[in-house]
PAVEXPA-475667 format. One line per field, with one value per residue (C-alpha): residue number from 1; y, z, x. Coordinates in steps of 0.5 Angstrom, whole numbers, padded with zeros to 4 digits. Layout:
N
k <- NUM  ...
v <- Y  ...
w <- Z  ...
u <- X  ...
// end
This chain:
423
k <- 1  2  3  4  5  6  7  8  9  10  11  12  13  14  15  16  17  18  19  20  21  22  23  24  25  26  27  28  29  30  31  32  33  34  35  36  37  38  39  40  41  42  43  44  45  46  47  48  49  50  51  52  53  54  55  56  57  58  59  60  61  62  63  64  65  66  67  68  69  70  71  72  73  74  75  76  77  78  79  80  81  82  83  84  85  86  87  88  89  90  91  92  93  94  95  96  97  98  99  100  101  102  103  104  105  106  107  108  109  110  111  112  113  114  115  116  117  118  119  120  121  122  123  124  125  126  127  128  129  130  131  132  133  134  135  136  137  138  139  140  141  142  143  144  145  146  147  148  149  150  151  152  153  154  155  156  157  158  159  160  161  162  163  164  165  166  167  168  169  170  171  172  173  174  175  176  177  178  179  180  181  182  183  184  185  186  187  188  189  190  191  192  193  194  195  196  197  198  199  200  201  202  203  204  205  206  207  208  209  210  211  212  213  214  215  216  217  218  219  220  221  222  223  224  225  226  227  228  229  230  231  232  233  234  235  236  237  238  239  240  241  242  243  244  245  246  247  248  249  250  251  252  253  254  255  256  257  258  259  260  261  262  263  264  265  266  267  268  269  270  271  272  273  274  275  276  277  278  279  280  281  282  283  284  285  286  287  288  289  290  291  292  293  294  295  296  297  298  299  300  301  302  303  304  305  306  307  308  309  310  311  312  313  314  315  316  317  318  319  320  321  322  323  324  325  326  327  328  329  330  331  332  333  334  335  336  337  338  339  340  341  342  343  344  345  346  347  348  349  350  351  352  353  354  355  356  357  358  359  360  361  362  363  364  365  366  367  368  369  370  371  372  373  374  375  376  377  378  379  380  381  382  383  384  385  386  387  388  389  390  391  392  393  394  395  396  397  398  399  400  401  402  403  404  405  406  407  408  409  410  411  412  413  414  415  416  417  418  419  420  421  422  423
v <- -0036  -0041  -0046  -0047  -0054  -0051  -0046  -0051  -0056  -0052  -0044  -0043  -0045  -0041  -0035  -0036  -0037  -0031  -0027  -0029  -0025  -0019  -0020  -0020  -0026  -0027  -0023  -0025  -0032  -0032  -0028  -0033  -0039  -0036  -0034  -0042  -0044  -0039  -0042  -0049  -0048  -0045  -0051  -0056  -0052  -0052  -0059  -0061  -0057  -0060  -0067  -0064  -0062  -0069  -0072  -0067  -0068  -0076  -0074  -0069  -0075  -0080  -0075  -0073  -0080  -0082  -0076  -0072  -0065  -0061  -0065  -0064  -0057  -0056  -0060  -0055  -0049  -0052  -0053  -0046  -0044  -0048  -0046  -0039  -0040  -0044  -0038  -0034  -0039  -0039  -0031  -0032  -0037  -0033  -0027  -0031  -0035  -0028  -0025  -0031  -0030  -0023  -0024  -0029  -0026  -0021  -0026  -0027  -0034  -0038  -0038  -0045  -0048  -0046  -0039  -0035  -0030  -0022  -0016  -0013  -0015  -0015  -0021  -0026  -0032  -0033  -0040  -0041  -0037  -0038  -0035  -0031  -0025  -0019  -0015  -0008  -0002  0004  0008  0002  0005  0004  0001  0007  0011  0005  0005  0012  0011  0005  0007  0001  0004  0011  0013  0020  0018  0013  0019  0023  0017  0015  0017  0015  0007  0006  0005  0005  -0001  0001  -0003  -0008  -0007  -0009  -0015  -0017  -0016  -0021  -0026  -0026  -0028  -0033  -0036  -0037  -0040  -0045  -0047  -0048  -0052  -0056  -0057  -0060  -0053  -0052  -0045  -0041  -0034  -0031  -0025  -0018  -0016  -0020  -0019  -0018  -0026  -0027  -0022  -0025  -0032  -0031  -0026  -0020  -0017  -0014  -0014  -0011  -0007  0000  -0003  -0005  -0001  -0001  -0001  0003  0003  -0005  -0007  -0010  -0010  -0010  -0016  -0015  -0022  -0028  -0032  -0029  -0031  -0037  -0040  -0038  -0043  -0048  -0044  -0048  -0054  -0061  -0064  -0072  -0074  -0077  -0070  -0068  -0064  -0059  -0055  -0048  -0042  -0036  -0029  -0023  -0016  -0014  -0008  -0005  0002  0001  0007  0011  0008  0013  0015  0012  0005  0006  0009  0006  -0001  -0002  -0001  0000  0000  -0004  -0010  -0016  -0023  -0031  -0034  -0041  -0044  -0051  -0054  -0060  -0065  -0063  -0068  -0067  -0059  -0058  -0063  -0058  -0052  -0055  -0056  -0049  -0046  -0051  -0048  -0041  -0042  -0046  -0040  -0035  -0040  -0040  -0033  -0032  -0028  -0028  -0030  -0031  -0034  -0031  -0035  -0029  -0028  -0027  -0020  -0019  -0025  -0023  -0024  -0030  -0034  -0040  -0039  -0035  -0036  -0029  -0030  -0024  -0022  -0018  -0011  -0010  -0002  -0001  -0005  -0008  -0014  -0014  -0018  -0022  -0028  -0030  -0037  -0039  -0044  -0042  -0049  -0049  -0041  -0040  -0046  -0045  -0038  -0041  -0048  -0051  -0059  -0065  -0072  -0077  -0085  -0084  -0081  -0075  -0068  -0065  -0058  -0057  -0054  -0048  -0045  -0040  -0037  -0031  -0035  -0029  -0022  -0018  -0011  -0013  -0018  -0014  -0009  -0014  -0016  -0009  -0007  -0014  -0015  -0008  -0008  -0003  -0006  -0006  -0010  -0018  -0022  -0028  -0034  -0038  -0031  -0030  -0035  -0031  -0024  -0025  -0021  -0023  -0016  -0009  -0003
w <- 0144  0150  0148  0151  0153  0157  0160  0162  0164  0170  0170  0177  0175  0169  0173  0178  0174  0169  0176  0176  0170  0173  0169  0172  0169  0173  0169  0162  0164  0166  0160  0156  0159  0159  0151  0150  0154  0149  0143  0145  0146  0139  0136  0140  0137  0130  0130  0133  0127  0122  0124  0123  0116  0115  0117  0113  0107  0107  0109  0103  0098  0101  0102  0095  0093  0097  0094  0100  0097  0103  0108  0103  0103  0110  0111  0105  0109  0116  0112  0109  0117  0119  0114  0116  0123  0121  0118  0124  0128  0124  0124  0132  0132  0128  0132  0139  0136  0134  0140  0144  0139  0140  0148  0148  0143  0149  0154  0155  0155  0162  0165  0167  0174  0173  0172  0179  0181  0181  0177  0175  0172  0179  0181  0175  0178  0176  0174  0171  0170  0166  0162  0164  0167  0163  0167  0164  0165  0169  0162  0158  0153  0152  0145  0142  0143  0141  0134  0133  0135  0130  0125  0126  0126  0125  0129  0126  0119  0121  0124  0118  0113  0117  0125  0131  0132  0125  0125  0119  0120  0116  0114  0120  0123  0118  0117  0124  0124  0118  0121  0127  0123  0119  0125  0128  0122  0121  0128  0128  0121  0125  0131  0126  0124  0117  0115  0112  0109  0110  0108  0112  0112  0114  0113  0119  0119  0121  0126  0129  0129  0133  0138  0136  0134  0137  0143  0140  0135  0137  0137  0130  0124  0119  0112  0112  0104  0104  0111  0112  0118  0118  0122  0130  0129  0124  0129  0126  0118  0120  0125  0120  0115  0119  0120  0117  0117  0119  0120  0120  0127  0123  0121  0128  0131  0126  0127  0123  0123  0120  0119  0119  0120  0125  0126  0133  0134  0142  0143  0150  0150  0152  0157  0158  0157  0150  0148  0142  0140  0147  0144  0136  0132  0126  0128  0126  0129  0128  0130  0132  0132  0133  0132  0137  0140  0147  0151  0148  0148  0155  0153  0147  0151  0155  0148  0145  0152  0151  0144  0146  0152  0147  0142  0148  0151  0144  0143  0150  0153  0161  0161  0166  0165  0168  0169  0168  0173  0171  0170  0166  0161  0154  0153  0149  0153  0158  0160  0158  0159  0158  0157  0159  0157  0162  0159  0162  0160  0162  0168  0166  0164  0157  0154  0148  0147  0150  0149  0150  0150  0148  0149  0145  0145  0138  0135  0137  0133  0127  0127  0127  0129  0128  0126  0132  0132  0134  0127  0131  0130  0136  0137  0137  0142  0139  0141  0139  0141  0139  0137  0137  0137  0134  0137  0144  0143  0138  0144  0149  0144  0143  0150  0153  0148  0148  0149  0148  0141  0139  0139  0139  0135  0138  0135  0132  0128  0125  0119  0117  0118  0115  0121  0128  0131  0130  0130
u <- -0017  -0021  -0026  -0033  -0031  -0025  -0029  -0035  -0030  -0028  -0030  -0028  -0021  -0021  -0023  -0018  -0012  -0014  -0013  -0006  -0005  -0009  -0015  -0022  -0026  -0032  -0037  -0034  -0034  -0041  -0043  -0040  -0044  -0050  -0049  -0047  -0054  -0058  -0054  -0055  -0063  -0063  -0059  -0064  -0070  -0067  -0065  -0073  -0075  -0071  -0073  -0080  -0079  -0076  -0082  -0087  -0083  -0085  -0092  -0093  -0092  -0096  -0102  -0101  -0101  -0108  -0111  -0111  -0110  -0112  -0108  -0102  -0103  -0103  -0097  -0094  -0096  -0093  -0086  -0086  -0087  -0082  -0077  -0078  -0077  -0071  -0068  -0070  -0066  -0060  -0059  -0060  -0055  -0050  -0051  -0050  -0044  -0041  -0042  -0039  -0033  -0032  -0032  -0027  -0022  -0021  -0020  -0013  -0010  -0010  -0003  -0001  0000  0008  0007  0008  0004  0006  0004  0011  0018  0020  0016  0019  0023  0031  0031  0038  0044  0050  0056  0062  0061  0066  0070  0071  0075  0072  0072  0068  0064  0056  0055  0052  0059  0062  0058  0060  0067  0068  0063  0058  0052  0049  0043  0042  0042  0036  0033  0034  0031  0025  0025  0028  0028  0031  0038  0043  0048  0055  0061  0063  0057  0053  0057  0057  0049  0049  0054  0049  0043  0047  0050  0043  0039  0045  0044  0037  0038  0042  0037  0032  0028  0026  0028  0022  0022  0015  0012  0014  0006  0000  -0007  -0012  -0014  -0007  -0006  -0013  -0010  -0004  -0007  -0004  -0011  -0015  -0010  -0004  -0006  -0004  0003  0003  0004  -0002  -0002  -0009  -0010  -0010  -0012  -0005  0000  0007  0010  0012  0015  0016  0012  0006  0007  0010  0005  -0001  0002  -0002  -0009  -0015  -0010  -0011  -0004  -0003  -0001  0005  0007  0008  0012  0013  0019  0020  0025  0025  0029  0025  0025  0021  0016  0014  0011  0013  0008  0010  0017  0022  0028  0035  0032  0031  0038  0042  0040  0036  0029  0028  0022  0025  0030  0032  0030  0031  0025  0023  0016  0014  0007  0006  0001  -0001  0002  0009  0009  0012  0018  0019  0019  0025  0028  0027  0030  0036  0037  0037  0042  0047  0047  0048  0054  0057  0057  0060  0055  0053  0045  0040  0033  0027  0020  0015  0010  0003  0003  0009  0006  0004  -0004  -0003  0002  0000  0008  0014  0021  0025  0033  0037  0044  0049  0051  0057  0058  0051  0051  0044  0040  0038  0032  0034  0029  0022  0020  0013  0008  0001  -0002  -0009  -0010  -0007  -0009  -0016  -0016  -0012  -0017  -0010  -0011  -0008  -0012  -0010  -0010  -0018  -0019  -0022  -0019  -0016  -0013  -0005  -0001  0004  0010  0015  0022  0027  0033  0035  0033  0039  0039  0041  0045  0049  0049  0052  0057  0060  0060  0063  0068  0071  0079  0084  0086  0078  0072  0074  0069  0067  0070  0064  0062  0069  0068  0062  0065  0072  0075  0076  0077  0073  0078
// end
């Protein structure tokens, strides 16, 4: 959530940068500034009345001591009048502050200056490319057919038990899935990330804290009886560990990783791009989360990108990194880099990771702060990234590594799987 200080410092720039995300912020920002003027006027009136109350409290005793009962009663009447007025002012202040917050909750984060203009994925910028491109036979199979051929994943069973988008992993498919999770967690630990095992269900405050609410409520599964939400990513519970926390400066940076199942309704998704593992309602993911000083967050972002790249290189997958344009970014992000891997059988790129810096946007919602050397509290910067999301990694591994003898397991996974080929 944007702060009033950010908006007041340069409202024209805020409006201009919000337009990069396709958000017309002029009217909203003007409304927030007007409400802030009302808030400051009410606060000034409240402060003046509080000062008068303090003076009156001192005079009442003096009047009583001097036997000036009439003057004392007049002072008491004025005190009662001021207290009633202060209660009214407090109610007005509460209403204005609530109005400002409700407005700002629906204003997206301001994209940083590195974010390119554009409306759709076609406007994203390819930053970097790597990994060996596979060369498959013309009759190479897509992963959903490979999964059926080798009895790795049963999509029909998932439909029977739950519905479309909830696959059942079987045998070597389940072991390969588990191997990927363990590999990603081990590599995160080696990189200095503390592993966390978070809840898969969060409350409303947590959803608001990281920005899934109110923006993405329609994409979340809701436990209506308890007003709880199934997590779309471990980013939500892990980042909320630091909600309402003041972190000592010497404890930064904080680096956490977590494996979780993730749940997304993906309303409106259909067609060939959602076949097999391409788009699921439940999937596994290892997430990395960082809490940083503002001056360190962009160096941290580069480290996170390097970490994700190292995982893809270790798996032998072809990849490229996209710097997302404003129109393709999330509501909460200040800048996002997507990693995509090449699916040789489908002949298309598949997104497997998003690495984002939210700057102070989430921290302001969360009240996640650190105490600096100046002894004052400052908002942290929060960052997160998929390292990695499993479904499309699994899809690319199955497709790209298929041979006439079977599907070759990447060498780095063999100590986890216990086998080097699926046949």
